C-alpha positions, 0 to 999 in steps of 0.5 A: 500500499502507498502511502500518499506524500504531503508537499509543501506549497508556501516555504515552511521552516520547521517552526510552522513560520513562514521562511523569508521568500526573499522578495520585498514587503507587498501591500495585500489588495485586499486587508492593506496589510505588509506581508512578505511574498513568497512570489512574485505574483503573490498580490494579497497576504491568504487565500482569504483575502484572495477568495474575497477579492474574487467575489467581490469583483464577480458581483461586482460583473453580476451587477453591471451586466444586471444594471446595463440589461435594464437600462439598455429595456428602459432606453428600448421602452421609452423609444429612446435614440441608441437602443438597440 
């Protein structure tokens, strides 16, 4: 029977602390907290911040599309030029 090997996705210290990655400290785009990224493209301090930012972005896109559709429907109803 094979044993499952756990792989670490972050550079971890034996005591559980995050090891310094060599990148400059940056500010989290969601919460504004300063942190040392483990990857050069990392812009959120945690998975929680990343997921919350994605949810907010997805919700804004949905709301924007809803408003655009409602506006078009009103323009058609009122026969305003520019309505499709």
